[in-house]
C-alpha positions as CSV (number, residue, x, y, z in Angstrom):
1,M,139.7,288.2,232.1
2,I,140.9,285.2,234.0
3,V,137.4,283.5,233.9
4,K,137.0,284.1,230.2
5,K,140.4,282.7,229.4
6,S,139.9,279.6,231.7
7,C,137.5,278.0,229.3
8,L,140.1,277.7,226.5
9,I,142.9,276.9,228.9
10,V,141.0,274.1,230.6
11,A,139.9,272.7,227.2
12,L,143.5,272.6,226.0
13,L,144.6,271.1,229.4
14,L,142.2,268.3,229.2
15,S,142.6,267.5,225.4
16,G,143.0,263.9,224.8
17,C,140.7,262.8,227.7
18,A,137.5,262.2,225.7
19,G,136.0,258.7,225.7
20,R,133.2,256.6,227.0
21,G,134.5,256.5,230.6
22,G,136.1,259.9,230.4
23,G,139.5,258.3,229.8
24,G,141.8,258.5,226.9
25,T,145.5,259.1,226.2
26,A,147.5,261.4,228.3
27,P,151.1,262.1,229.2
28,A,152.7,259.6,231.6
29,S,152.8,260.8,235.3
30,G,155.4,263.5,235.6
31,G,155.9,263.7,231.8
32,G,155.1,266.7,229.7
33,H,154.7,268.0,226.3
34,D,155.9,271.3,224.7
35,I,153.4,273.4,222.6
36,D,154.7,276.1,220.3
37,L,153.1,279.4,220.9
38,A,154.2,283.0,220.0
39,A,157.9,283.7,220.0
40,G,159.3,283.8,223.6
41,W,156.6,281.6,225.1
42,R,156.6,277.9,225.9
43,V,153.8,275.8,227.1
44,Q,154.3,272.4,228.8
45,T,151.5,270.0,229.8
46,G,151.7,266.8,231.7
47,R,150.5,265.0,234.8
48,V,151.7,265.4,238.4
49,A,154.3,262.8,239.3
50,Q,154.1,260.6,242.4
51,R,155.1,262.5,245.6
52,A,155.5,265.8,243.7
53,T,154.5,269.1,245.3
54,L,153.7,272.3,243.5
55,A,157.2,273.6,244.4
56,T,159.0,270.5,242.9
57,L,156.6,270.6,239.9
58,L,157.5,274.3,239.1
59,R,161.3,273.7,239.7
60,A,161.2,270.7,237.3
61,H,160.1,273.1,234.6
62,G,162.8,275.7,235.2
63,I,160.6,278.5,236.8
64,L,162.4,281.3,238.5
65,E,162.7,280.8,242.2
66,S,161.1,284.2,243.0
67,D,158.0,283.2,240.8
68,I,157.8,279.8,242.6
69,V,157.6,281.5,246.0
70,S,155.0,284.0,244.7
71,T,153.0,281.2,242.9
72,I,152.9,279.0,246.0
73,A,151.7,282.1,248.1
74,R,149.0,283.1,245.7
75,A,147.9,279.5,245.1
76,A,147.8,278.5,248.8
77,S,145.5,281.5,249.4
78,R,142.9,279.8,247.1
79,F,143.6,276.1,247.5
80,D,145.1,273.7,250.1
81,L,148.3,272.7,248.3
82,R,148.6,269.6,250.5
83,K,145.8,268.2,248.3
84,V,147.8,268.3,245.1
85,R,147.4,264.7,243.7
86,A,149.5,262.5,241.5
87,A,148.3,262.0,237.9
88,Q,146.2,265.1,237.8
89,P,146.8,267.1,234.6
90,Y,148.5,270.5,234.5
91,R,149.6,273.2,232.0
92,I,152.5,275.6,232.6
93,T,153.3,278.7,230.3
94,T,156.6,280.3,230.7
95,A,158.7,283.1,229.1
96,E,162.3,282.6,227.8
97,D,163.7,283.8,231.1
98,G,161.9,281.2,233.1
99,S,159.3,283.6,234.4
100,L,155.8,282.2,234.9
101,R,153.0,283.5,232.6
102,S,150.3,280.9,233.7
103,L,149.7,277.7,235.6
104,D,146.5,275.6,235.3
105,Y,146.1,272.6,237.5
106,E,142.9,270.3,237.5
107,I,142.0,269.8,241.0
108,D,139.2,267.3,240.2
109,A,136.6,266.6,237.6
110,D,134.8,269.9,238.5
111,R,137.4,272.5,239.4
112,A,140.7,273.8,238.3
113,L,143.4,276.1,239.9
114,H,144.6,279.0,237.7
115,V,147.6,281.2,238.3
116,R,148.0,284.2,235.9
117,R,150.4,287.0,235.4
118,E,148.5,290.3,235.6
119,P,149.2,293.3,233.4
120,D,150.8,295.0,236.4
121,G,153.3,292.1,236.6
122,D,151.9,290.5,239.8
123,L,150.6,286.9,239.9
124,A,147.0,286.2,240.8
125,A,145.2,282.9,241.6
126,E,141.8,281.6,241.5
127,V,139.8,278.3,241.7
128,A,137.2,278.1,238.9
129,D,134.6,275.7,237.7
130,I,135.5,273.7,234.7
131,P,133.0,274.7,232.0
132,K,130.7,271.9,231.2
133,S,127.4,271.2,229.3
134,R,124.8,268.8,230.6
135,R,122.7,266.4,228.5
136,R,119.8,264.3,229.6
137,V,119.8,261.0,227.8
138,V,118.0,257.6,227.9
139,V,120.2,254.5,228.2
140,R,118.7,251.1,227.5
141,G,120.0,247.5,227.9
142,T,119.0,243.9,227.9
143,I,120.2,240.8,229.9
144,D,120.9,238.0,227.3
145,R,123.3,235.4,226.4
146,D,126.0,237.8,225.2
147,S,125.4,240.2,228.1
148,P,124.5,238.0,231.2
149,S,125.1,240.7,233.8
150,L,124.3,244.2,234.5
151,F,127.9,245.2,234.0
152,A,128.0,243.4,230.5
153,A,124.6,244.8,229.3
154,M,125.6,248.3,230.3
155,D,128.9,247.9,228.4
156,A,127.0,246.7,225.4
157,A,124.9,249.8,225.6
158,G,128.0,251.9,225.3
159,E,128.2,253.1,228.9
160,S,130.8,252.7,231.7
161,T,130.9,250.7,235.0
162,D,130.0,253.9,237.0
163,L,126.5,253.9,235.5
164,S,126.1,250.2,236.3
165,V,127.1,250.8,239.9
166,A,124.8,253.7,240.3
167,L,121.8,251.7,239.0
168,A,122.7,248.7,241.2
169,E,122.8,251.1,244.3
170,I,119.4,252.5,243.5
171,F,117.7,249.0,243.3
172,G,120.0,247.4,245.8
173,G,117.2,246.9,248.3
174,E,114.8,245.5,245.7
175,I,116.8,243.3,243.4
176,D,119.8,241.1,244.1
177,F,121.8,241.6,240.9
178,S,123.9,238.5,241.7
179,T,121.1,236.1,241.7
180,E,117.9,237.4,240.3
181,L,118.7,238.7,236.8
182,Q,117.4,236.5,234.0
183,P,117.7,236.5,230.2
184,G,115.2,238.9,228.8
185,D,115.3,241.3,231.7
186,R,115.7,245.0,230.5
187,F,116.6,248.3,232.0
188,E,115.9,251.9,231.1
189,V,117.7,254.8,232.6
190,V,117.2,258.6,232.2
191,V,120.5,260.1,233.3
192,E,122.4,263.3,233.0
193,K,125.7,263.2,231.1
194,Q,128.3,265.8,231.5
195,Y,130.7,267.1,228.8
196,R,133.6,269.6,229.1
197,E,133.4,272.5,226.8
198,P,134.4,273.4,224.1
199,E,135.9,270.0,223.1
200,N,132.7,268.1,223.9
201,A,134.6,265.5,225.9
202,F,132.7,263.2,228.2
203,A,133.2,264.2,231.9
204,G,131.0,261.8,233.8
205,Y,127.6,261.1,234.9
206,G,125.2,263.4,236.9
207,P,122.4,261.8,238.9
208,I,120.1,259.1,237.5
209,L,116.8,260.9,237.2
210,A,114.6,257.9,236.5
211,A,115.1,254.2,236.0
212,Q,113.0,251.1,235.5
213,I,114.0,247.4,235.4
214,D,111.9,244.7,233.9
215,N,112.9,241.7,236.1
216,A,111.3,238.2,235.9
217,G,108.0,239.5,234.7
218,R,107.7,242.5,237.1
219,R,108.5,246.1,236.5
220,V,110.4,248.1,239.1
221,R,110.6,251.8,238.9
222,A,112.6,254.6,240.7
223,V,112.5,258.4,240.4
224,H,114.9,261.0,241.9
225,F,113.1,263.3,244.2
226,A,114.0,265.7,246.9
227,P,111.1,266.2,249.4
228,G,110.9,269.9,250.6
229,G,113.4,270.5,253.3
230,G,115.0,267.0,252.9
231,G,117.8,265.4,250.9
232,A,117.3,263.8,247.5
233,G,116.6,260.1,247.3
234,Y,114.9,257.6,245.0
235,Y,111.3,256.5,245.3
236,D,109.1,254.0,243.6
237,E,105.7,254.7,241.8
238,R,103.9,254.8,245.1
239,G,106.3,257.3,246.6
240,V,107.9,254.9,248.9
241,S,111.7,255.2,249.4
242,M,113.9,252.6,247.5
243,R,116.3,252.7,250.5
244,R,115.5,249.5,252.5
245,F,116.8,248.7,256.0
246,F,119.1,246.0,254.4
247,L,120.5,245.9,250.9
248,K,119.7,242.7,249.1
249,S,123.4,241.8,248.8
250,P,126.7,242.8,250.5
251,L,128.3,242.8,246.9
252,K,127.5,245.2,244.1
253,F,125.9,243.0,241.5
254,E,128.4,240.4,239.9
255,P,128.6,237.5,242.4
256,T,126.8,234.1,242.4
257,V,125.5,232.2,245.4
258,T,127.5,229.0,245.6
259,S,126.4,227.8,249.0
260,S,123.2,228.6,250.9
261,F,122.4,228.7,254.6
262,S,122.2,225.2,256.1
263,R,122.2,223.4,259.4
264,S,124.2,220.5,257.9
265,R,126.6,221.0,255.0
266,F,129.6,219.0,253.9
267,H,132.7,221.2,254.5
268,P,135.0,221.1,251.5
269,I,138.2,221.4,253.6
270,L,137.3,219.7,256.9
271,R,135.5,217.0,255.0
272,E,132.8,216.6,257.5
273,Y,129.1,217.7,257.9
274,R,128.6,220.8,259.9
275,A,126.3,223.9,259.9
276,H,126.9,226.6,257.4
277,L,125.4,229.7,259.0
278,G,125.7,232.1,256.1
279,V,125.6,232.5,252.4
280,D,128.6,232.0,250.1
281,Y,129.0,234.4,247.3
282,R,131.6,233.6,244.6
283,A,133.3,236.9,243.5
284,P,136.7,237.9,242.1
285,A,139.4,238.6,244.7
286,G,139.5,242.3,245.6
287,A,135.8,243.0,244.9
288,P,134.4,245.5,247.3
289,V,132.3,244.2,250.2
290,I,129.8,246.8,251.5
291,A,127.7,247.2,254.6
292,V,124.1,246.2,254.0
293,A,122.8,248.7,256.5
294,D,123.9,251.5,258.8
295,G,125.8,250.1,261.8
296,V,128.8,250.0,264.2
297,V,131.8,247.8,263.7
298,L,132.1,245.3,266.6
299,Q,135.1,243.4,265.2
300,A,137.5,243.8,262.3
301,E,140.3,241.3,262.7
302,M,141.8,238.0,261.7
303,S,140.5,234.5,262.8
304,A,141.8,231.0,262.0
305,G,138.7,229.8,260.4
306,A,137.0,233.0,259.2
307,G,140.1,234.6,258.0
308,R,139.9,238.4,257.9
309,F,136.4,239.3,258.9
310,V,134.2,242.2,259.9
311,H,131.3,242.0,262.3
312,L,128.7,244.8,262.4
313,R,125.9,245.7,264.8
314,H,122.7,247.3,263.3
315,S,119.5,248.6,264.9
316,N,116.5,246.3,265.7
317,G,118.6,243.6,267.1
318,Y,120.4,242.7,263.8
319,E,124.2,241.9,263.3
320,T,126.0,240.9,260.1
321,E,129.4,239.2,259.5
322,Y,131.6,239.2,256.4
323,L,134.3,236.5,256.3
324,H,137.4,235.4,254.3
325,L,138.3,239.0,253.3
326,S,141.6,239.8,251.6
327,S,141.7,243.2,253.3
328,I,139.6,245.2,256.0
329,A,138.7,248.8,255.4
330,V,137.2,249.6,258.9
331,R,138.1,249.6,262.5
332,P,136.3,248.5,265.7
333,G,134.0,251.2,267.0
334,A,133.6,253.0,263.7
335,H,130.2,253.9,262.4
336,V,129.4,252.8,258.8
337,R,126.7,253.8,256.5
338,Q,124.7,251.5,254.2
339,G,126.8,251.0,251.1
340,D,130.1,251.9,252.6
341,V,133.1,249.6,251.6
342,I,134.2,247.6,254.6
343,G,136.6,245.3,253.0
344,R,137.5,243.2,249.9
345,V,136.8,239.7,248.8
346,G,139.6,237.2,249.5
347,S,140.2,233.6,250.5
348,S,141.8,234.1,253.9
349,G,141.1,231.4,256.6
350,L,139.5,228.1,255.7
351,A,138.6,228.8,252.1
352,T,139.2,226.9,248.8
353,G,139.1,230.1,246.7
354,P,138.0,233.8,246.6
355,H,134.5,234.2,248.0
356,L,132.5,236.0,250.7
357,D,130.8,234.1,253.5
358,Y,128.0,236.6,254.6
359,R,126.1,235.9,257.8
360,V,123.1,237.5,259.6
361,K,122.2,237.4,263.3
362,R,118.9,238.4,264.7
363,G,118.5,238.5,268.5
364,G,121.9,236.7,268.7
365,A,121.0,233.7,266.6
366,F,122.1,233.2,263.0
367,V,119.3,233.3,260.4
368,D,119.1,232.7,256.7
369,P,120.4,236.0,255.1
370,L,118.4,235.5,251.9
371,A,115.2,235.0,253.8
372,V,115.8,238.1,256.1
373,H,116.7,240.3,253.2
374,G,113.6,239.4,251.2
375,A,111.4,240.1,254.2
376,M,112.8,243.7,254.9
377,P,110.1,246.4,254.8
378,P,110.6,249.6,252.8
379,A,111.7,252.9,254.3
380,E,109.6,256.0,254.7
381,P,107.3,257.3,251.9
382,V,107.2,260.8,250.4
383,P,105.2,263.0,252.9
384,A,101.6,263.4,252.0
385,E,102.0,267.2,251.5
386,Q,104.8,266.6,249.0
387,M,103.0,264.0,246.9
388,A,101.6,266.5,244.2
389,A,105.2,267.7,243.7
390,F,106.5,264.2,243.5
391,R,103.9,263.2,240.9
392,E,104.9,266.2,238.7
393,V,108.5,265.2,238.9
394,E,107.8,261.5,238.2
395,E,105.6,262.3,235.1
396,Q,108.3,264.5,233.6
397,A,111.1,262.0,234.3
398,F,109.2,259.0,232.9
399,A,107.9,260.8,229.9
400,A,111.3,260.2,228.2
401,F,110.7,256.5,228.1
402,S,107.6,256.9,225.8
403,D,109.0,259.8,223.8
404,P,109.7,258.6,220.2
405,A,112.9,260.8,220.2
406,S,114.2,258.6,223.0
407,R,114.6,255.7,220.4
408,E,117.3,257.7,218.7
409,P,121.0,257.6,219.7
410,A,121.7,259.4,222.9
411,H,123.3,262.5,221.4
412,A,120.2,263.1,219.3
413,L,117.9,263.3,222.4
414,A,120.2,265.4,224.5
415,S,119.3,268.9,225.5
416,T,122.3,271.0,226.3
417,H,122.9,273.9,228.7
418,Q,126.0,275.5,230.2
419,Q,126.8,274.7,233.8
């Protein structure tokens, strides 16, 4: 009975959250709305206030103390209540005497905590999946005067930043989205979209299943594939992994190179010629800076000239440095994975404005980062014994690009099934 009711409860709980990025209007943190039900029942919905606990939330809604104690005990047996987060939506149903009939709290985008009054009068709790449908759609976009970046082109296609970031991460070892996009470049993406049922509200993206980018006269493709016994990844048409030893850029996809590697450059602050041993990327203050490869943090500190900076050591004798950060997100000795955020763009140290000074060492000597990144070899290919399975997945995934139906709006192409 609890599971059957949860679909309607969660649908009501999340009403008003539909929209392109899954957003929408909602009560302010800590606020609530009353909903009229049958005589003697009252429903209040809202979002968890800052620093609230489940106990303080229930007390704020006038729940009997005995039911608060019981609710906490039952809920704690199914979910770590220390993980109750601010701004998450909830729904509370009470009787006139303040006794609890039900509590629904959204843990995250996929799960909800439900507490119900059973026919025997006891309270019972469970954590259940939020009912969703999934639709496979094709998204297309073009880089042009009105949409000069991946972010802008994706927005023009009616999609959110999340999909831009996911696409940039797939091709991050092949295309530098800060410098290599040109007017006329195009992208096509087969992606799984998720919708909450029954209100059909957008609930986020699943994995990109296939993607292709036409960039400067060349076509680059990637398909999502999981070799037998291994984790899923993205592979090109030859079955070679899209994951390179180094990403093409330490920033997602928006920045512009403002100063290249040079042995003699006029310093804008010191007013003298000196070596510039990295690449300067112009980027907005606070933009995330990511590790270009797996590594260990050697330094994460403040320096007079470099400002806040992070120094990483990688395999094969490589090191990378990230200068002028506004904040640092790692500590010396920590291990980082390719793509992990290690800091934020800033203008600390000797800098005229927000930017990232990115440097690469090989064998202890500084080298041109753009040349190094462009020469990086690909990662391992699909094992030979898995190539037949890979070709089958690839053929199915890319068939959507040539399917006439894929020229229609996304909702018309979608095939739906319950999670």
